[in-house]
PDB file of N, CA, C and O in Angstrom, chain B, residues numbered from 101:
ATOM      1  N   MET B 101     -69.422  74.406 -48.790  1.00  0.00           N
ATOM      2  CA  MET B 101     -68.390  74.542 -47.780  1.00  0.00           C
ATOM      3  C   MET B 101     -69.007  75.214 -46.561  1.00  0.00           C
ATOM      4  O   MET B 101     -69.597  76.290 -46.666  1.00  0.00           O
ATOM      5  N   ILE B 102     -68.867  74.578 -45.414  1.00  0.00           N
ATOM      6  CA  ILE B 102     -69.399  75.134 -44.172  1.00  0.00           C
ATOM      7  C   ILE B 102     -68.398  74.890 -43.059  1.00  0.00           C
ATOM      8  O   ILE B 102     -67.868  73.788 -42.911  1.00  0.00           O
ATOM      9  N   LYS B 103     -68.152  75.903 -42.299  1.00  0.00           N
ATOM     10  CA  LYS B 103     -67.233  75.796 -41.167  1.00  0.00           C
ATOM     11  C   LYS B 103     -67.946  75.096 -40.012  1.00  0.00           C
ATOM     12  O   LYS B 103     -69.173  75.119 -39.917  1.00  0.00           O
ATOM     13  N   LEU B 104     -67.171  74.487 -39.156  1.00  0.00           N
ATOM     14  CA  LEU B 104     -67.737  73.756 -38.029  1.00  0.00           C
ATOM     15  C   LEU B 104     -68.578  74.666 -37.138  1.00  0.00           C
ATOM     16  O   LEU B 104     -69.691  74.296 -36.764  1.00  0.00           O
ATOM     17  N   GLN B 105     -68.072  75.838 -36.794  1.00  0.00           N
ATOM     18  CA  GLN B 105     -68.833  76.742 -35.921  1.00  0.00           C
ATOM     19  C   GLN B 105     -70.130  77.175 -36.587  1.00  0.00           C
ATOM     20  O   GLN B 105     -71.162  77.308 -35.930  1.00  0.00           O
ATOM     21  N   GLU B 106     -70.071  77.390 -37.883  1.00  0.00           N
ATOM     22  CA  GLU B 106     -71.274  77.768 -38.623  1.00  0.00           C
ATOM     23  C   GLU B 106     -72.307  76.642 -38.569  1.00  0.00           C
ATOM     24  O   GLU B 106     -73.498  76.890 -38.384  1.00  0.00           O
ATOM     25  N   TYR B 107     -71.839  75.406 -38.733  1.00  0.00           N
ATOM     26  CA  TYR B 107     -72.748  74.255 -38.627  1.00  0.00           C
ATOM     27  C   TYR B 107     -73.396  74.226 -37.247  1.00  0.00           C
ATOM     28  O   TYR B 107     -74.611  74.066 -37.127  1.00  0.00           O
ATOM     29  N   LEU B 108     -72.583  74.382 -36.211  1.00  0.00           N
ATOM     30  CA  LEU B 108     -73.117  74.344 -34.852  1.00  0.00           C
ATOM     31  C   LEU B 108     -74.157  75.443 -34.648  1.00  0.00           C
ATOM     32  O   LEU B 108     -75.234  75.191 -34.108  1.00  0.00           O
ATOM     33  N   ASP B 109     -73.834  76.657 -35.079  1.00  0.00           N
ATOM     34  CA  ASP B 109     -74.767  77.780 -34.932  1.00  0.00           C
ATOM     35  C   ASP B 109     -76.066  77.527 -35.691  1.00  0.00           C
ATOM     36  O   ASP B 109     -77.155  77.723 -35.151  1.00  0.00           O
ATOM     37  N   ASN B 110     -75.949  77.094 -36.932  1.00  0.00           N
ATOM     38  CA  ASN B 110     -77.134  76.861 -37.769  1.00  0.00           C
ATOM     39  C   ASN B 110     -78.043  75.769 -37.215  1.00  0.00           C
ATOM     40  O   ASN B 110     -79.254  75.784 -37.432  1.00  0.00           O
ATOM     41  N   ASN B 111     -77.444  74.824 -36.498  1.00  0.00           N
ATOM     42  CA  ASN B 111     -78.209  73.688 -35.980  1.00  0.00           C
ATOM     43  C   ASN B 111     -78.466  73.771 -34.485  1.00  0.00           C
ATOM     44  O   ASN B 111     -78.869  72.796 -33.851  1.00  0.00           O
ATOM     45  N   LYS B 112     -78.224  74.962 -33.933  1.00  0.00           N
ATOM     46  CA  LYS B 112     -78.476  75.223 -32.504  1.00  0.00           C
ATOM     47  C   LYS B 112     -77.801  74.188 -31.606  1.00  0.00           C
ATOM     48  O   LYS B 112     -78.385  73.678 -30.651  1.00  0.00           O
ATOM     49  N   LYS B 113     -76.552  73.902 -31.952  1.00  0.00           N
ATOM     50  CA  LYS B 113     -75.735  72.992 -31.152  1.00  0.00           C
ATOM     51  C   LYS B 113     -74.562  73.780 -30.589  1.00  0.00           C
ATOM     52  O   LYS B 113     -74.198  74.838 -31.103  1.00  0.00           O
ATOM     53  N   THR B 114     -73.986  73.250 -29.537  1.00  0.00           N
ATOM     54  CA  THR B 114     -72.852  73.914 -28.907  1.00  0.00           C
ATOM     55  C   THR B 114     -71.586  73.083 -29.103  1.00  0.00           C
ATOM     56  O   THR B 114     -71.634  71.923 -29.510  1.00  0.00           O
ATOM     57  N   VAL B 115     -70.476  73.705 -28.805  1.00  0.00           N
ATOM     58  CA  VAL B 115     -69.199  72.991 -28.836  1.00  0.00           C
ATOM     59  C   VAL B 115     -69.250  71.850 -27.822  1.00  0.00           C
ATOM     60  O   VAL B 115     -68.712  70.772 -28.072  1.00  0.00           O
ATOM     61  N   ALA B 116     -69.885  72.080 -26.697  1.00  0.00           N
ATOM     62  CA  ALA B 116     -70.022  71.031 -25.680  1.00  0.00           C
ATOM     63  C   ALA B 116     -70.812  69.843 -26.227  1.00  0.00           C
ATOM     64  O   ALA B 116     -70.476  68.694 -25.940  1.00  0.00           O
ATOM     65  N   ASP B 117     -71.857  70.108 -27.011  1.00  0.00           N
ATOM     66  CA  ASP B 117     -72.627  69.021 -27.628  1.00  0.00           C
ATOM     67  C   ASP B 117     -71.725  68.180 -28.527  1.00  0.00           C
ATOM     68  O   ASP B 117     -71.744  66.950 -28.475  1.00  0.00           O
ATOM     69  N   LEU B 118     -70.941  68.861 -29.345  1.00  0.00           N
ATOM     70  CA  LEU B 118     -70.012  68.165 -30.243  1.00  0.00           C
ATOM     71  C   LEU B 118     -69.008  67.345 -29.449  1.00  0.00           C
ATOM     72  O   LEU B 118     -68.783  66.172 -29.746  1.00  0.00           O
ATOM     73  N   ALA B 119     -68.408  67.959 -28.445  1.00  0.00           N
ATOM     74  CA  ALA B 119     -67.389  67.273 -27.640  1.00  0.00           C
ATOM     75  C   ALA B 119     -67.945  65.997 -27.009  1.00  0.00           C
ATOM     76  O   ALA B 119     -67.303  64.947 -27.036  1.00  0.00           O
ATOM     77  N   ARG B 120     -69.135  66.103 -26.446  1.00  0.00           N
ATOM     78  CA  ARG B 120     -69.755  64.916 -25.834  1.00  0.00           C
ATOM     79  C   ARG B 120     -70.059  63.849 -26.884  1.00  0.00           C
ATOM     80  O   ARG B 120     -69.841  62.660 -26.652  1.00  0.00           O
ATOM     81  N   ALA B 121     -70.558  64.278 -28.026  1.00  0.00           N
ATOM     82  CA  ALA B 121     -70.980  63.330 -29.064  1.00  0.00           C
ATOM     83  C   ALA B 121     -69.825  62.526 -29.634  1.00  0.00           C
ATOM     84  O   ALA B 121     -69.985  61.349 -29.958  1.00  0.00           O
ATOM     85  N   ILE B 122     -68.653  63.159 -29.758  1.00  0.00           N
ATOM     86  CA  ILE B 122     -67.530  62.425 -30.355  1.00  0.00           C
ATOM     87  C   ILE B 122     -66.441  62.094 -29.345  1.00  0.00           C
ATOM     88  O   ILE B 122     -65.364  61.615 -29.702  1.00  0.00           O
ATOM     89  N   ASN B 123     -66.745  62.359 -28.069  1.00  0.00           N
ATOM     90  CA  ASN B 123     -65.887  61.933 -26.960  1.00  0.00           C
ATOM     91  C   ASN B 123     -64.488  62.555 -27.000  1.00  0.00           C
ATOM     92  O   ASN B 123     -63.472  61.861 -26.982  1.00  0.00           O
ATOM     93  N   VAL B 124     -64.477  63.888 -27.056  1.00  0.00           N
ATOM     94  CA  VAL B 124     -63.213  64.631 -26.955  1.00  0.00           C
ATOM     95  C   VAL B 124     -63.388  65.710 -25.894  1.00  0.00           C
ATOM     96  O   VAL B 124     -64.516  66.101 -25.592  1.00  0.00           O
ATOM     97  N   PRO B 125     -62.288  66.198 -25.324  1.00  0.00           N
ATOM     98  CA  PRO B 125     -62.402  67.286 -24.353  1.00  0.00           C
ATOM     99  C   PRO B 125     -63.001  68.550 -24.999  1.00  0.00           C
ATOM    100  O   PRO B 125     -62.779  68.823 -26.179  1.00  0.00           O
ATOM    101  N   HIS B 126     -63.748  69.295 -24.217  1.00  0.00           N
ATOM    102  CA  HIS B 126     -64.383  70.526 -24.692  1.00  0.00           C
ATOM    103  C   HIS B 126     -63.360  71.468 -25.308  1.00  0.00           C
ATOM    104  O   HIS B 126     -63.622  72.063 -26.353  1.00  0.00           O
ATOM    105  N   CYS B 127     -62.197  71.613 -24.676  1.00  0.00           N
ATOM    106  CA  CYS B 127     -61.190  72.553 -25.174  1.00  0.00           C
ATOM    107  C   CYS B 127     -60.682  72.154 -26.563  1.00  0.00           C
ATOM    108  O   CYS B 127     -60.326  73.021 -27.362  1.00  0.00           O
ATOM    109  N   VAL B 128     -60.646  70.876 -26.850  1.00  0.00           N
ATOM    110  CA  VAL B 128     -60.206  70.400 -28.171  1.00  0.00           C
ATOM    111  C   VAL B 128     -61.256  70.765 -29.218  1.00  0.00           C
ATOM    112  O   VAL B 128     -60.923  71.298 -30.276  1.00  0.00           O
ATOM    113  N   ALA B 129     -62.509  70.479 -28.923  1.00  0.00           N
ATOM    114  CA  ALA B 129     -63.590  70.806 -29.856  1.00  0.00           C
ATOM    115  C   ALA B 129     -63.679  72.314 -30.075  1.00  0.00           C
ATOM    116  O   ALA B 129     -63.969  72.763 -31.184  1.00  0.00           O
ATOM    117  N   LEU B 130     -63.436  73.084 -29.043  1.00  0.00           N
ATOM    118  CA  LEU B 130     -63.458  74.545 -29.160  1.00  0.00           C
ATOM    119  C   LEU B 130     -62.376  75.029 -30.115  1.00  0.00           C
ATOM    120  O   LEU B 130     -62.621  75.924 -30.925  1.00  0.00           O
ATOM    121  N   ARG B 131     -61.194  74.454 -30.031  1.00  0.00           N
ATOM    122  CA  ARG B 131     -60.106  74.834 -30.941  1.00  0.00           C
ATOM    123  C   ARG B 131     -60.452  74.517 -32.392  1.00  0.00           C
ATOM    124  O   ARG B 131     -60.111  75.278 -33.297  1.00  0.00           O
ATOM    125  N   TRP B 132     -61.127  73.392 -32.611  1.00  0.00           N
ATOM    126  CA  TRP B 132     -61.562  73.058 -33.975  1.00  0.00           C
ATOM    127  C   TRP B 132     -62.583  74.071 -34.458  1.00  0.00           C
ATOM    128  O   TRP B 132     -62.498  74.564 -35.583  1.00  0.00           O
ATOM    129  N   ALA B 133     -63.556  74.380 -33.595  1.00  0.00           N
ATOM    130  CA  ALA B 133     -64.651  75.275 -33.985  1.00  0.00           C
ATOM    131  C   ALA B 133     -64.157  76.684 -34.292  1.00  0.00           C
ATOM    132  O   ALA B 133     -64.693  77.348 -35.180  1.00  0.00           O
ATOM    133  N   ASN B 134     -63.135  77.149 -33.562  1.00  0.00           N
ATOM    134  CA  ASN B 134     -62.655  78.510 -33.812  1.00  0.00           C
ATOM    135  C   ASN B 134     -61.504  78.553 -34.808  1.00  0.00           C
ATOM    136  O   ASN B 134     -60.950  79.619 -35.076  1.00  0.00           O
ATOM    137  N   GLY B 135     -61.142  77.388 -35.359  1.00  0.00           N
ATOM    138  CA  GLY B 135     -60.140  77.332 -36.411  1.00  0.00           C
ATOM    139  C   GLY B 135     -58.701  77.340 -35.941  1.00  0.00           C
ATOM    140  O   GLY B 135     -57.786  77.484 -36.752  1.00  0.00           O
ATOM    141  N   ALA B 136     -58.484  77.186 -34.635  1.00  0.00           N
ATOM    142  CA  ALA B 136     -57.123  77.197 -34.099  1.00  0.00           C
ATOM    143  C   ALA B 136     -56.392  75.874 -34.336  1.00  0.00           C
ATOM    144  O   ALA B 136     -55.162  75.847 -34.379  1.00  0.00           O
ATOM    145  N   ARG B 137     -57.128  74.793 -34.489  1.00  0.00           N
ATOM    146  CA  ARG B 137     -56.542  73.465 -34.715  1.00  0.00           C
ATOM    147  C   ARG B 137     -57.308  72.731 -35.798  1.00  0.00           C
ATOM    148  O   ARG B 137     -58.487  72.992 -36.040  1.00  0.00           O
ATOM    149  N   ILE B 138     -56.617  71.814 -36.438  1.00  0.00           N
ATOM    150  CA  ILE B 138     -57.245  70.943 -37.431  1.00  0.00           C
ATOM    151  C   ILE B 138     -57.357  69.553 -36.814  1.00  0.00           C
ATOM    152  O   ILE B 138     -56.373  69.028 -36.294  1.00  0.00           O
ATOM    153  N   PRO B 139     -58.540  68.955 -36.866  1.00  0.00           N
ATOM    154  CA  PRO B 139     -58.720  67.624 -36.272  1.00  0.00           C
ATOM    155  C   PRO B 139     -57.886  66.556 -36.975  1.00  0.00           C
ATOM    156  O   PRO B 139     -57.515  66.689 -38.141  1.00  0.00           O
ATOM    157  N   SER B 140     -57.609  65.503 -36.230  1.00  0.00           N
ATOM    158  CA  SER B 140     -56.938  64.342 -36.818  1.00  0.00           C
ATOM    159  C   SER B 140     -57.875  63.691 -37.830  1.00  0.00           C
ATOM    160  O   SER B 140     -59.068  63.991 -37.874  1.00  0.00           O
ATOM    161  N   ARG B 141     -57.327  62.815 -38.622  1.00  0.00           N
ATOM    162  CA  ARG B 141     -58.134  62.097 -39.626  1.00  0.00           C
ATOM    163  C   ARG B 141     -59.304  61.366 -38.958  1.00  0.00           C
ATOM    164  O   ARG B 141     -60.436  61.418 -39.438  1.00  0.00           O
ATOM    165  N   GLU B 142     -59.018  60.696 -37.862  1.00  0.00           N
ATOM    166  CA  GLU B 142     -60.060  59.950 -37.146  1.00  0.00           C
ATOM    167  C   GLU B 142     -61.162  60.887 -36.659  1.00  0.00           C
ATOM    168  O   GLU B 142     -62.347  60.584 -36.797  1.00  0.00           O
ATOM    169  N   ASN B 143     -60.766  62.028 -36.089  1.00  0.00           N
ATOM    170  CA  ASN B 143     -61.767  62.966 -35.588  1.00  0.00           C
ATOM    171  C   ASN B 143     -62.501  63.680 -36.716  1.00  0.00           C
ATOM    172  O   ASN B 143     -63.667  64.042 -36.564  1.00  0.00           O
ATOM    173  N   MET B 144     -61.837  63.882 -37.831  1.00  0.00           N
ATOM    174  CA  MET B 144     -62.539  64.458 -38.988  1.00  0.00           C
ATOM    175  C   MET B 144     -63.657  63.533 -39.435  1.00  0.00           C
ATOM    176  O   MET B 144     -64.741  63.990 -39.798  1.00  0.00           O
ATOM    177  N   GLN B 145     -63.394  62.238 -39.409  1.00  0.00           N
ATOM    178  CA  GLN B 145     -64.425  61.273 -39.787  1.00  0.00           C
ATOM    179  C   GLN B 145     -65.602  61.346 -38.812  1.00  0.00           C
ATOM    180  O   GLN B 145     -66.759  61.249 -39.220  1.00  0.00           O
ATOM    181  N   LYS B 146     -65.302  61.516 -37.535  1.00  0.00           N
ATOM    182  CA  LYS B 146     -66.363  61.632 -36.526  1.00  0.00           C
ATOM    183  C   LYS B 146     -67.163  62.914 -36.732  1.00  0.00           C
ATOM    184  O   LYS B 146     -68.388  62.904 -36.614  1.00  0.00           O
ATOM    185  N   ILE B 147     -66.482  64.016 -37.039  1.00  0.00           N
ATOM    186  CA  ILE B 147     -67.159  65.287 -37.285  1.00  0.00           C
ATOM    187  C   ILE B 147     -68.033  65.186 -38.529  1.00  0.00           C
ATOM    188  O   ILE B 147     -69.166  65.668 -38.537  1.00  0.00           O
ATOM    189  N   PHE B 148     -67.512  64.566 -39.567  1.00  0.00           N
ATOM    190  CA  PHE B 148     -68.269  64.361 -40.798  1.00  0.00           C
ATOM    191  C   PHE B 148     -69.559  63.594 -40.493  1.00  0.00           C
ATOM    192  O   PHE B 148     -70.633  63.968 -40.965  1.00  0.00           O
ATOM    193  N   ALA B 149     -69.452  62.536 -39.714  1.00  0.00           N
ATOM    194  CA  ALA B 149     -70.625  61.737 -39.354  1.00  0.00           C
ATOM    195  C   ALA B 149     -71.579  62.543 -38.468  1.00  0.00           C
ATOM    196  O   ALA B 149     -72.791  62.515 -38.679  1.00  0.00           O
ATOM    197  N   TYR B 150     -71.042  63.253 -37.487  1.00  0.00           N
ATOM    198  CA  TYR B 150     -71.863  64.049 -36.564  1.00  0.00           C
ATOM    199  C   TYR B 150     -72.659  65.109 -37.309  1.00  0.00           C
ATOM    200  O   TYR B 150     -73.802  65.396 -36.953  1.00  0.00           O
ATOM    201  N   THR B 151     -72.057  65.690 -38.342  1.00  0.00           N
ATOM    202  CA  THR B 151     -72.706  66.776 -39.084  1.00  0.00           C
ATOM    203  C   THR B 151     -73.460  66.263 -40.310  1.00  0.00           C
ATOM    204  O   THR B 151     -73.856  67.053 -41.167  1.00  0.00           O
ATOM    205  N   ASP B 152     -73.657  64.967 -40.397  1.00  0.00           N
ATOM    206  CA  ASP B 152     -74.340  64.354 -41.549  1.00  0.00           C
ATOM    207  C   ASP B 152     -73.705  64.771 -42.867  1.00  0.00           C
ATOM    208  O   ASP B 152     -74.392  65.015 -43.859  1.00  0.00           O
ATOM    209  N   GLY B 153     -72.373  64.848 -42.854  1.00  0.00           N
ATOM    210  CA  GLY B 153     -71.630  65.147 -44.071  1.00  0.00           C
ATOM    211  C   GLY B 153     -71.568  66.611 -44.458  1.00  0.00           C
ATOM    212  O   GLY B 153     -71.035  66.949 -45.515  1.00  0.00           O
ATOM    213  N   GLN B 154     -72.103  67.484 -43.623  1.00  0.00           N
ATOM    214  CA  GLN B 154     -72.102  68.911 -43.968  1.00  0.00           C
ATOM    215  C   GLN B 154     -70.741  69.572 -43.761  1.00  0.00           C
ATOM    216  O   GLN B 154     -70.381  70.493 -44.493  1.00  0.00           O
ATOM    217  N   VAL B 155     -69.988  69.107 -42.772  1.00  0.00           N
ATOM    218  CA  VAL B 155     -68.636  69.630 -42.532  1.00  0.00           C
ATOM    219  C   VAL B 155     -67.663  68.564 -43.011  1.00  0.00           C
ATOM    220  O   VAL B 155     -67.619  67.455 -42.479  1.00  0.00           O
ATOM    221  N   GLU B 156     -66.886  68.921 -44.026  1.00  0.00           N
ATOM    222  CA  GLU B 156     -65.954  67.991 -44.648  1.00  0.00           C
ATOM    223  C   GLU B 156     -64.517  68.356 -44.293  1.00  0.00           C
ATOM    224  O   GLU B 156     -64.254  69.482 -43.870  1.00  0.00           O
ATOM    225  N   PRO B 157     -63.586  67.424 -44.457  1.00  0.00           N
ATOM    226  CA  PRO B 157     -62.182  67.737 -44.171  1.00  0.00           C
ATOM    227  C   PRO B 157     -61.684  68.986 -44.890  1.00  0.00           C
ATOM    228  O   PRO B 157     -60.935  69.769 -44.306  1.00  0.00           O
ATOM    229  N   ASN B 158     -62.080  69.186 -46.139  1.00  0.00           N
ATOM    230  CA  ASN B 158     -61.641  70.374 -46.873  1.00  0.00           C
ATOM    231  C   ASN B 158     -62.061  71.670 -46.188  1.00  0.00           C
ATOM    232  O   ASN B 158     -61.403  72.698 -46.350  1.00  0.00           O
ATOM    233  N   ASP B 159     -63.139  71.629 -45.433  1.00  0.00           N
ATOM    234  CA  ASP B 159     -63.614  72.825 -44.752  1.00  0.00           C
ATOM    235  C   ASP B 159     -62.614  73.316 -43.706  1.00  0.00           C
ATOM    236  O   ASP B 159     -62.602  74.500 -43.371  1.00  0.00           O
ATOM    237  N   PHE B 160     -61.784  72.424 -43.193  1.00  0.00           N
ATOM    238  CA  PHE B 160     -60.763  72.812 -42.217  1.00  0.00           C
ATOM    239  C   PHE B 160     -59.523  73.386 -42.887  1.00  0.00           C
ATOM    240  O   PHE B 160     -58.761  74.132 -42.274  1.00  0.00           O
ATOM    241  N   TYR B 161     -59.332  73.032 -44.147  1.00  0.00           N
ATOM    242  CA  TYR B 161     -58.152  73.489 -44.874  1.00  0.00           C
ATOM    243  C   TYR B 161     -58.446  74.662 -45.802  1.00  0.00           C
ATOM    244  O   TYR B 161     -57.563  75.127 -46.523  1.00  0.00           O
ATOM    245  N   ASN B 162     -59.690  75.137 -45.781  1.00  0.00           N
ATOM    246  CA  ASN B 162     -60.119  76.245 -46.633  1.00  0.00           C
ATOM    247  C   ASN B 162     -59.881  75.969 -48.108  1.00  0.00           C
ATOM    248  O   ASN B 162     -59.481  76.859 -48.859  1.00  0.00           O
ATOM    249  N   ILE B 163     -60.128  74.736 -48.517  1.00  0.00           N
ATOM    250  CA  ILE B 163     -59.967  74.366 -49.917  1.00  0.00           C
ATOM    251  C   ILE B 163     -61.345  74.356 -50.564  1.00  0.00           C
ATOM    252  O   ILE B 163     -62.247  73.639 -50.130  1.00  0.00           O
ATOM    253  N   ASN B 164     -61.487  75.147 -51.587  1.00  0.00           N
ATOM    254  CA  ASN B 164     -62.702  75.164 -52.379  1.00  0.00           C
ATOM    255  C   ASN B 164     -62.427  74.274 -53.586  1.00  0.00           C
ATOM    256  O   ASN B 164     -61.531  74.571 -54.377  1.00  0.00           O
ATOM    257  N   THR B 165     -63.166  73.213 -53.737  1.00  0.00           N
ATOM    258  CA  THR B 165     -62.855  72.245 -54.784  1.00  0.00           C
ATOM    259  C   THR B 165     -62.932  72.858 -56.176  1.00  0.00           C
ATOM    260  O   THR B 165     -62.167  72.455 -57.052  1.00  0.00           O
ATOM    261  N   GLU B 166     -63.813  73.805 -56.413  1.00  0.00           N
ATOM    262  CA  GLU B 166     -63.890  74.449 -57.722  1.00  0.00           C
ATOM    263  C   GLU B 166     -62.630  75.277 -57.987  1.00  0.00           C
ATOM    264  O   GLU B 166     -62.074  75.235 -59.084  1.00  0.00           O
ATOM    265  N   GLU B 167     -62.187  76.024 -56.981  1.00  0.00           N
ATOM    266  CA  GLU B 167     -60.956  76.808 -57.127  1.00  0.00           C
ATOM    267  C   GLU B 167     -59.762  75.884 -57.345  1.00  0.00           C
ATOM    268  O   GLU B 167     -58.877  76.169 -58.153  1.00  0.00           O
ATOM    269  N   GLU B 168     -59.753  74.771 -56.608  1.00  0.00           N
ATOM    270  CA  GLU B 168     -58.661  73.827 -56.741  1.00  0.00           C
ATOM    271  C   GLU B 168     -58.617  73.247 -58.163  1.00  0.00           C
ATOM    272  O   GLU B 168     -57.542  73.089 -58.742  1.00  0.00           O
ATOM    273  N   LYS B 169     -59.778  72.937 -58.708  1.00  0.00           N
ATOM    274  CA  LYS B 169     -59.846  72.403 -60.081  1.00  0.00           C
ATOM    275  C   LYS B 169     -59.307  73.419 -61.074  1.00  0.00           C
ATOM    276  O   LYS B 169     -58.569  73.068 -61.995  1.00  0.00           O
ATOM    277  N   GLU B 170     -59.684  74.694 -60.882  1.00  0.00           N
ATOM    278  CA  GLU B 170     -59.211  75.732 -61.786  1.00  0.00           C
ATOM    279  C   GLU B 170     -57.693  75.890 -61.706  1.00  0.00           C
ATOM    280  O   GLU B 170     -57.021  76.038 -62.728  1.00  0.00           O
ATOM    281  N   LEU B 171     -57.165  75.858 -60.494  1.00  0.00           N
ATOM    282  CA  LEU B 171     -55.714  75.981 -60.327  1.00  0.00           C
ATOM    283  C   LEU B 171     -54.987  74.828 -60.998  1.00  0.00           C
ATOM    284  O   LEU B 171     -53.960  75.024 -61.648  1.00  0.00           O
ATOM    285  N   ASN B 172     -55.521  73.630 -60.838  1.00  0.00           N
ATOM    286  CA  ASN B 172     -54.887  72.454 -61.432  1.00  0.00           C
ATOM    287  C   ASN B 172     -54.968  72.473 -62.954  1.00  0.00           C
ATOM    288  O   ASN B 172     -54.065  71.966 -63.620  1.00  0.00           O
ATOM    289  N   SER B 173     -56.019  73.041 -63.512  1.00  0.00           N
ATOM    290  CA  SER B 173     -56.153  73.057 -64.966  1.00  0.00           C
ATOM    291  C   SER B 173     -55.241  74.089 -65.611  1.00  0.00           C
ATOM    292  O   SER B 173     -54.897  73.969 -66.787  1.00  0.00           O
ATOM    293  N   VAL B 174     -54.844  75.112 -64.839  1.00  0.00           N
ATOM    294  CA  VAL B 174     -53.940  76.141 -65.355  1.00  0.00           C
ATOM    295  C   VAL B 174     -52.525  75.608 -65.461  1.00  0.00           C
ATOM    296  O   VAL B 174     -51.793  75.978 -66.379  1.00  0.00           O
ATOM    297  N   ASN B 175     -52.129  74.748 -64.539  1.00  0.00           N
ATOM    298  CA  ASN B 175     -50.759  74.238 -64.503  1.00  0.00           C
ATOM    299  C   ASN B 175     -50.522  73.196 -65.519  1.00  0.00           C
ATOM    300  O   ASN B 175     -49.415  72.667 -65.615  1.00  0.00           O
TER     301      ASN B 175
END
């Protein structure tokens, strides 16, 4: 699990780089990076591709798949 801003920092990329790469306004990409907004399904797919699969949709929802499995097995 990696947050978008963490991916950008680790790969020496900026929010502006992301915005240009997936063709969205800088302010929109900034909101995603700081966790203020969740991208649409279409933009999540673009982010997934841009990050070579390192940032996944679950990363925006703070879902840890192992924790989710444990919760589901208890119920």
